[in-house]
TIMIFI-997354 format. One record per residue (C-alpha): x, y, z. Coordinates in nm, 3 decimals, decimal comma. Example, Ala and Ser with C-alpha at 12.3 -4.5 7.8 and 13.67 -1.06 7.14 Angstrom:
2
{rec {1,230 -0,450 0,780}},
{rec {1,367 -0,106 0,714}},
//
This chain:
312
{rec {-4,209 -3,899 -1,063}},
{rec {-3,848 -3,941 -1,178}},
{rec {-3,603 -3,724 -0,953}},
{rec {-3,484 -3,530 -1,254}},
{rec {-3,845 -3,420 -1,340}},
{rec {-3,879 -3,277 -0,995}},
{rec {-3,617 -3,036 -1,033}},
{rec {-3,699 -2,684 -1,107}},
{rec {-3,480 -2,504 -1,359}},
{rec {-3,255 -2,331 -1,124}},
{rec {-3,191 -2,637 -0,921}},
{rec {-3,122 -2,837 -1,247}},
{rec {-2,853 -2,589 -1,352}},
{rec {-2,673 -2,573 -0,997}},
{rec {-2,691 -2,937 -0,985}},
{rec {-2,538 -2,963 -1,353}},
{rec {-2,264 -2,744 -1,261}},
{rec {-2,184 -2,907 -0,938}},
{rec {-2,147 -3,240 -1,127}},
{rec {-1,924 -3,091 -1,406}},
{rec {-1,673 -2,848 -1,179}},
{rec {-1,657 -3,083 -0,852}},
{rec {-1,405 -3,351 -0,973}},
{rec {-1,170 -3,045 -1,069}},
{rec {-1,183 -2,921 -0,723}},
{rec {-0,961 -2,994 -0,431}},
{rec {-0,939 -2,981 -0,068}},
{rec {-0,596 -2,863 0,018}},
{rec {-0,442 -2,942 0,366}},
{rec {-0,144 -2,697 0,416}},
{rec {0,141 -2,764 0,678}},
{rec {0,435 -2,497 0,757}},
{rec {0,702 -2,518 0,954}},
{rec {0,750 -2,219 1,192}},
{rec {1,065 -2,067 1,263}},
{rec {1,019 -2,247 1,612}},
{rec {1,028 -2,604 1,437}},
{rec {0,643 -2,638 1,472}},
{rec {0,406 -2,728 1,227}},
{rec {0,093 -2,553 1,157}},
{rec {-0,175 -2,662 0,968}},
{rec {-0,425 -2,475 0,754}},
{rec {-0,630 -2,552 0,456}},
{rec {-0,821 -2,412 0,160}},
{rec {-0,946 -2,497 -0,195}},
{rec {-0,782 -2,501 -0,508}},
{rec {-0,897 -2,662 -0,857}},
{rec {-0,701 -2,809 -1,151}},
{rec {-0,651 -2,628 -1,464}},
{rec {-0,471 -2,923 -1,675}},
{rec {-0,471 -3,279 -1,696}},
{rec {-0,130 -3,312 -1,561}},
{rec {-0,204 -3,147 -1,236}},
{rec {-0,158 -2,758 -1,265}},
{rec {-0,389 -2,603 -1,021}},
{rec {-0,522 -2,261 -0,910}},
{rec {-0,566 -2,158 -0,569}},
{rec {-0,522 -1,816 -0,360}},
{rec {-0,200 -1,683 -0,294}},
{rec {-0,290 -1,641 0,096}},
{rec {-0,358 -2,023 0,121}},
{rec {-0,018 -2,146 -0,028}},
{rec {0,231 -1,872 -0,086}},
{rec {0,519 -1,998 0,157}},
{rec {0,764 -2,250 -0,015}},
{rec {0,794 -2,409 0,332}},
{rec {0,492 -2,562 0,329}},
{rec {0,392 -2,896 0,243}},
{rec {0,030 -2,922 0,072}},
{rec {-0,205 -3,250 0,030}},
{rec {-0,474 -3,230 -0,234}},
{rec {-0,797 -3,450 -0,206}},
{rec {-1,031 -3,487 -0,465}},
{rec {-1,407 -3,593 -0,465}},
{rec {-1,319 -3,941 -0,619}},
{rec {-1,092 -4,053 -0,333}},
{rec {-0,760 -3,964 -0,446}},
{rec {-0,524 -3,781 -0,228}},
{rec {-0,219 -3,670 -0,423}},
{rec {0,097 -3,431 -0,279}},
{rec {0,131 -3,090 -0,454}},
{rec {0,372 -2,803 -0,445}},
{rec {0,393 -2,449 -0,479}},
{rec {0,481 -2,339 -0,864}},
{rec {0,438 -1,949 -0,807}},
{rec {0,255 -1,700 -0,621}},
{rec {0,168 -1,367 -0,691}},
{rec {0,047 -1,197 -0,342}},
{rec {-0,044 -0,872 -0,513}},
{rec {-0,347 -1,044 -0,714}},
{rec {-0,386 -1,319 -0,445}},
{rec {-0,322 -1,601 -0,701}},
{rec {-0,100 -1,929 -0,681}},
{rec {-0,024 -2,192 -0,926}},
{rec {0,034 -2,573 -0,760}},
{rec {0,165 -2,867 -0,943}},
{rec {-0,010 -3,161 -0,809}},
{rec {0,199 -3,491 -0,839}},
{rec {-0,055 -3,681 -1,057}},
{rec {-0,171 -3,749 -1,399}},
{rec {-0,522 -3,773 -1,551}},
{rec {-0,694 -3,531 -1,336}},
{rec {-0,991 -3,328 -1,461}},
{rec {-0,936 -3,000 -1,554}},
{rec {-1,219 -2,729 -1,492}},
{rec {-1,288 -2,525 -1,815}},
{rec {-1,173 -2,132 -1,741}},
{rec {-1,430 -1,883 -1,860}},
{rec {-1,429 -1,483 -1,886}},
{rec {-1,553 -1,302 -1,601}},
{rec {-1,581 -0,973 -1,799}},
{rec {-1,868 -1,124 -1,977}},
{rec {-2,045 -1,163 -1,622}},
{rec {-2,364 -0,946 -1,543}},
{rec {-2,519 -0,846 -1,239}},
{rec {-2,768 -1,057 -1,132}},
{rec {-2,632 -1,349 -1,340}},
{rec {-2,632 -1,732 -1,166}},
{rec {-2,266 -1,834 -1,006}},
{rec {-2,196 -2,135 -0,818}},
{rec {-1,914 -2,160 -0,559}},
{rec {-1,779 -2,490 -0,491}},
{rec {-1,495 -2,542 -0,215}},
{rec {-1,432 -2,692 0,077}},
{rec {-1,567 -2,435 0,370}},
{rec {-1,438 -2,601 0,727}},
{rec {-1,285 -2,907 0,538}},
{rec {-1,623 -3,012 0,447}},
{rec {-1,513 -3,156 0,078}},
{rec {-1,685 -3,022 -0,222}},
{rec {-1,968 -2,824 -0,051}},
{rec {-2,188 -2,643 -0,313}},
{rec {-2,351 -2,291 -0,281}},
{rec {-2,519 -2,071 -0,515}},
{rec {-2,636 -1,743 -0,578}},
{rec {-2,599 -1,439 -0,838}},
{rec {-2,316 -1,157 -0,900}},
{rec {-2,426 -0,904 -0,673}},
{rec {-2,181 -0,615 -0,791}},
{rec {-1,869 -0,609 -1,042}},
{rec {-1,584 -0,407 -1,060}},
{rec {-1,508 -0,411 -0,648}},
{rec {-1,163 -0,335 -0,502}},
{rec {-0,992 -0,599 -0,259}},
{rec {-0,707 -0,477 -0,026}},
{rec {-0,467 -0,782 -0,025}},
{rec {-0,215 -0,878 0,240}},
{rec {0,051 -0,752 0,036}},
{rec {-0,095 -0,402 0,035}},
{rec {-0,212 -0,363 -0,300}},
{rec {-0,568 -0,332 -0,420}},
{rec {-0,686 -0,632 -0,659}},
{rec {-0,943 -0,480 -0,909}},
{rec {-1,265 -0,568 -1,086}},
{rec {-1,348 -0,835 -0,797}},
{rec {-1,700 -0,994 -0,835}},
{rec {-1,914 -0,954 -0,536}},
{rec {-2,157 -1,270 -0,502}},
{rec {-2,421 -1,327 -0,214}},
{rec {-2,329 -1,704 -0,260}},
{rec {-2,211 -1,853 0,053}},
{rec {-1,868 -1,843 0,136}},
{rec {-1,680 -1,959 0,465}},
{rec {-1,344 -2,029 0,599}},
{rec {-1,183 -2,282 0,354}},
{rec {-1,371 -2,165 0,063}},
{rec {-1,062 -1,948 -0,037}},
{rec {-0,891 -2,055 -0,321}},
{rec {-1,205 -2,263 -0,484}},
{rec {-1,412 -2,235 -0,776}},
{rec {-1,663 -1,984 -0,865}},
{rec {-1,819 -2,121 -1,160}},
{rec {-2,100 -1,950 -1,420}},
{rec {-2,438 -2,126 -1,554}},
{rec {-2,251 -2,340 -1,799}},
{rec {-1,977 -2,479 -1,555}},
{rec {-1,717 -2,209 -1,656}},
{rec {-1,488 -2,087 -1,372}},
{rec {-1,504 -1,708 -1,373}},
{rec {-1,342 -1,648 -1,041}},
{rec {-1,149 -1,772 -0,742}},
{rec {-1,316 -1,720 -0,409}},
{rec {-1,078 -1,538 -0,204}},
{rec {-1,259 -1,352 0,073}},
{rec {-1,566 -1,328 0,299}},
{rec {-1,649 -0,968 0,361}},
{rec {-1,980 -1,041 0,559}},
{rec {-2,276 -1,253 0,588}},
{rec {-2,429 -1,297 0,190}},
{rec {-2,093 -1,075 0,092}},
{rec {-1,844 -1,296 -0,053}},
{rec {-1,554 -1,157 -0,316}},
{rec {-1,371 -1,365 -0,550}},
{rec {-1,094 -1,246 -0,800}},
{rec {-1,184 -1,296 -1,156}},
{rec {-1,070 -1,474 -1,455}},
{rec {-1,015 -1,281 -1,736}},
{rec {-0,733 -1,168 -1,977}},
{rec {-0,545 -0,965 -1,717}},
{rec {-0,533 -1,286 -1,441}},
{rec {-0,471 -1,516 -1,767}},
{rec {-0,155 -1,351 -1,804}},
{rec {-0,045 -1,385 -1,439}},
{rec {-0,136 -1,723 -1,418}},
{rec {0,043 -1,801 -1,746}},
{rec {0,351 -1,652 -1,619}},
{rec {0,328 -1,853 -1,267}},
{rec {0,302 -2,156 -1,445}},
{rec {0,606 -2,057 -1,705}},
{rec {0,846 -1,846 -1,461}},
{rec {0,703 -1,919 -1,108}},
{rec {0,640 -1,541 -1,070}},
{rec {0,490 -1,239 -1,223}},
{rec {0,713 -0,922 -1,288}},
{rec {0,545 -0,593 -1,231}},
{rec {0,701 -0,226 -1,272}},
{rec {0,712 0,008 -1,001}},
{rec {0,770 0,406 -0,988}},
{rec {0,735 0,463 -0,562}},
{rec {0,480 0,671 -0,505}},
{rec {0,204 0,626 -0,245}},
{rec {-0,158 0,816 -0,351}},
{rec {-0,523 0,812 -0,358}},
{rec {-0,798 0,927 -0,607}},
{rec {-0,869 1,285 -0,668}},
{rec {-1,108 1,495 -0,862}},
{rec {-0,942 1,705 -1,105}},
{rec {-0,979 2,047 -1,164}},
{rec {-1,301 2,137 -1,353}},
{rec {-1,130 2,321 -1,623}},
{rec {-0,893 2,013 -1,678}},
{rec {-1,156 1,771 -1,656}},
{rec {-1,377 1,937 -1,908}},
{rec {-1,083 1,967 -2,155}},
{rec {-0,964 1,605 -2,093}},
{rec {-1,285 1,470 -2,058}},
{rec {-1,146 1,292 -1,746}},
{rec {-1,301 1,315 -1,403}},
{rec {-0,974 1,209 -1,155}},
{rec {-0,640 1,151 -1,115}},
{rec {-0,400 1,027 -0,842}},
{rec {-0,296 1,248 -0,597}},
{rec {0,051 1,186 -0,488}},
{rec {0,077 1,178 -0,105}},
{rec {0,445 1,019 -0,076}},
{rec {0,741 0,960 -0,307}},
{rec {0,989 0,710 -0,177}},
{rec {1,350 0,819 -0,208}},
{rec {1,598 0,708 -0,475}},
{rec {1,279 0,578 -0,655}},
{rec {1,206 0,628 -1,024}},
{rec {0,927 0,891 -0,934}},
{rec {1,190 1,084 -0,705}},
{rec {1,444 1,089 -0,989}},
{rec {1,158 1,199 -1,229}},
{rec {1,099 1,492 -0,996}},
{rec {0,756 1,381 -0,890}},
{rec {0,614 1,580 -0,561}},
{rec {0,386 1,516 -0,296}},
{rec {0,038 1,699 -0,400}},
{rec {0,112 1,614 -0,765}},
{rec {-0,221 1,501 -0,951}},
{rec {-0,125 1,227 -1,181}},
{rec {-0,361 1,237 -1,480}},
{rec {-0,150 1,017 -1,750}},
{rec {0,151 0,776 -1,786}},
{rec {0,286 0,638 -2,097}},
{rec {0,006 0,827 -2,287}},
{rec {-0,248 0,614 -2,098}},
{rec {-0,497 0,813 -1,867}},
{rec {-0,504 0,757 -1,494}},
{rec {-0,855 0,816 -1,355}},
{rec {-0,737 0,610 -1,006}},
{rec {-0,499 0,409 -0,814}},
{rec {-0,663 0,101 -1,016}},
{rec {-0,551 0,230 -1,350}},
{rec {-0,214 0,359 -1,234}},
{rec {-0,164 -0,035 -1,078}},
{rec {-0,299 -0,215 -1,405}},
{rec {-0,019 0,008 -1,605}},
{rec {0,261 -0,130 -1,407}},
{rec {0,340 -0,416 -1,640}},
{rec {0,662 -0,583 -1,731}},
{rec {0,714 -0,422 -2,019}},
{rec {0,767 -0,060 -1,868}},
{rec {1,050 -0,181 -1,636}},
{rec {1,336 0,023 -1,757}},
{rec {1,177 0,222 -1,993}},
{rec {1,141 0,563 -2,039}},
{rec {0,773 0,687 -2,020}},
{rec {0,591 1,040 -2,027}},
{rec {0,431 1,094 -1,685}},
{rec {0,161 1,386 -1,673}},
{rec {0,058 1,557 -1,375}},
{rec {-0,118 1,872 -1,262}},
{rec {0,091 2,087 -1,062}},
{rec {-0,046 2,408 -0,893}},
{rec {-0,340 2,415 -1,122}},
{rec {-0,082 2,358 -1,458}},
{rec {-0,023 2,048 -1,657}},
{rec {0,352 1,919 -1,666}},
{rec {0,509 1,633 -1,836}},
{rec {0,787 1,451 -1,681}},
{rec {0,999 1,166 -1,790}},
{rec {1,021 0,852 -1,575}},
{rec {1,198 0,498 -1,574}},
{rec {1,007 0,250 -1,386}},
{rec {1,208 -0,027 -1,174}},
{rec {1,115 -0,386 -1,116}},
{rec {0,912 -0,424 -0,833}},
{rec {1,097 -0,682 -0,582}},
{rec {0,888 -0,855 -0,355}},
//
């Protein structure tokens, strides 16, 4: 019996996806010069998104401009690469390999994923090039705290085996389209990936074009809290963000926000939790006056606020 006939349907899909995606995936060797002059080696994975060498990886793999990066491909090519831009708040980074005629991966849309759907992870765990693991989407809408102190929303949870070195590698759907960037191992059978969707495409585009992604900020620390029942029923909104602390001389302080205020809307958009507030902190809010609605001592109050630019 020919080998392809012996494959079951599941194996056939995984094998086809691996054949399609593996040429785009690179093993990244990263060297960083420390303040003491020593070189520290690290590694991870990345994948090509344009034929002229733009690559995507995790920010924590290659976020320092003092690093030298070597990208090794499945066809044996080794190319030097440089960091174009990184956004630690989303754990995304764009590299540029010094090579032409690379094989770009096709980007998909993680917003179309369903729990239980087959996904295939391709990366370089422990330096083993182009390792393939498969599993399913275990959950959607997870949150991932980043090293920069922000929470990445709508993270994909998968049981496809991930190990150190998989970070920055590709998570593909059954059609070989990349739907996520593998970023963390939270436990045995519990891997997390930053989704490829409209929001991350905007970040990737800005990194390719400008080397950075601009965000607004208002200067509060807070957490989720349910709305008072009367207000929740009227607004048909279950929760908001309780202000725990207001930074001195921040836009929030200048607007009059206080600790224990419950933020329920910003610029006309509802704020149900911290993720909503973070998503609203887009470049177009920088310097623009917007209304922020808070619940204070049981009453709704509208304040005028002008967000500043977040400086990393």
